[in-house]
C-alpha positions in Angstrom: 5.5 3.7 -6.5 6.4 5.3 -3.2 4.5 7.0 -0.4 2.4 6.5 2.7 -1.0 5.7 1.3 -0.4 2.1 2.3 1.5 0.0 4.8 3.3 -3.3 4.4 3.1 -5.7 7.3 4.2 -9.3 7.3 4.5 -9.2 3.5 0.9 -7.9 3.1 -0.3 -4.5 1.8 -2.8 -2.8 4.0 -4.3 0.7 4.2 -2.4 3.4 6.0 -3.3 4.0 9.7 -6.9 5.0 10.0 -6.1 7.8 12.3 -3.9 9.5 9.7 -5.6 8.8 6.4 -8.4 10.6 4.7 -10.5 7.7 3.4 -9.9 4.1 4.3 -12.5 2.8 1.9 -10.8 4.5 -1.0 -7.4 3.2 0.2 -8.7 -0.4 0.2 -10.1 0.0 -3.3 -6.8 1.5 -4.5 -4.8 -1.4 -3.0 -7.1 -3.9 -4.7 -6.3 -2.2 -8.0 -2.6 -2.0 -7.2 -2.1 -5.7 -6.5 -3.7 -6.5 -9.9 -1.0 -4.6 -11.9 1.4 -7.3 -13.2 4.4 -5.2 -14.2 5.2 -3.8 -10.7 8.4 -5.1 -9.3 8.8 -3.1 -6.1 6.3 -1.4 -3.8 8.0 1.1 -1.4 6.6 3.1 1.5 8.0 6.0 3.4 7.6 4.4 6.8 6.8 0.7 6.7 9.3 -0.8 4.3 9.1 -2.3 0.9 7.7 -5.4 -0.9 9.2 -7.2 -3.8 6.4 -8.6 -6.0 
């Protein structure tokens, strides 16, 4: 998965910057779903790095 719908800071996944996103509530819900997926190995963003799960 790649993109800028989330940020990675200090090893934690957070919503993208509130000023530049369309719906922080939906982003938070999507992040909760994402972290529950067991077979994801890497999470990459366009601007805030990557996370190895």
